[in-house]
C-alpha positions as CSV (number, residue, x, y, z in Angstrom):
1,M,4.6,-32.9,-4.7
2,V,2.6,-29.7,-4.0
3,K,3.3,-27.5,-1.3
4,I,0.3,-25.5,0.3
5,L,1.2,-21.9,1.0
6,D,0.4,-20.2,4.2
7,G,-0.5,-16.7,3.0
8,I,-0.4,-14.8,6.2
9,E,3.2,-16.3,7.0
10,V,4.4,-15.2,3.5
11,A,3.1,-11.6,3.8
12,K,4.9,-11.6,7.3
13,D,8.3,-12.6,5.8
14,I,7.8,-10.2,3.1
15,Y,7.1,-7.3,5.8
16,K,9.8,-8.0,7.8
17,G,12.2,-8.1,4.6
18,I,10.7,-4.4,3.9
19,K,11.0,-3.2,7.7
20,K,14.8,-4.6,7.4
21,T,15.7,-3.0,4.1
22,L,14.0,0.3,5.6
23,S,15.9,0.1,8.6
24,L,19.4,-0.3,6.7
25,A,18.6,2.6,4.4
26,K,17.7,5.1,7.3
27,K,21.0,4.0,9.0
28,S,23.0,4.5,5.8
29,G,21.7,8.1,5.8
30,Y,19.0,7.5,3.4
31,K,16.2,10.2,4.1
32,A,13.4,9.5,1.5
33,I,10.4,7.7,2.8
34,P,8.5,5.2,0.8
35,K,5.0,6.7,0.0
36,L,2.0,5.2,-1.6
37,V,-0.7,7.5,-3.2
38,I,-4.0,5.8,-4.0
39,F,-6.5,7.3,-6.4
40,M,-9.9,6.0,-5.5
41,I,-12.6,6.9,-7.8
42,G,-16.3,6.4,-6.9
43,N,-17.9,4.7,-3.6
44,N,-17.4,1.1,-4.4
45,P,-17.5,-0.5,-0.9
46,A,-15.2,-3.5,-1.6
47,S,-12.9,-1.0,-2.9
48,A,-13.2,1.2,0.1
49,I,-12.0,-1.9,2.2
50,Y,-9.3,-2.9,-0.1
51,V,-8.1,0.8,0.1
52,Q,-8.3,0.8,4.0
53,Q,-6.3,-2.5,4.3
54,K,-3.7,-0.7,2.2
55,I,-3.5,2.2,4.4
56,K,-3.1,-0.2,7.4
57,T,-0.2,-2.1,5.7
58,C,1.5,1.4,5.1
59,Q,1.1,2.4,8.5
60,K,2.7,-0.9,9.9
61,L,5.7,-0.4,7.4
62,Q,6.2,3.1,8.2
63,F,5.5,4.3,4.8
64,D,3.8,7.7,4.1
65,C,0.3,7.1,2.2
66,Q,-2.1,9.5,0.7
67,L,-5.8,8.9,-0.3
68,V,-6.8,10.7,-3.3
69,H,-10.7,10.1,-3.4
70,L,-12.8,11.5,-6.3
71,Q,-16.2,11.0,-7.5
72,E,-17.4,9.5,-10.7
73,E,-18.4,13.0,-11.9
74,E,-15.3,15.1,-10.7
75,I,-13.2,13.2,-13.6
76,S,-13.6,12.2,-17.5
77,S,-12.9,8.5,-18.3
78,T,-9.8,10.1,-20.6
79,E,-8.5,11.4,-17.3
80,K,-8.9,8.0,-15.5
81,L,-6.1,6.5,-17.7
């Protein structure tokens, strides 16, 4: 039988698990804070929306987040890799 997943509920469960893990880590003296660094090259509107959602998620989960936004002409194709 096929089960249809509710993506929003699955995401909420994952976020709860992450928050719980971080809380336990902090209580046990773990001082490092997770950090997401996003490299965005160019000005693709769809990419900008995706990146903004990642930043919002980091804020909800109390992660550090840093956006490094580069223009296409600032970086060579070799450096992109």
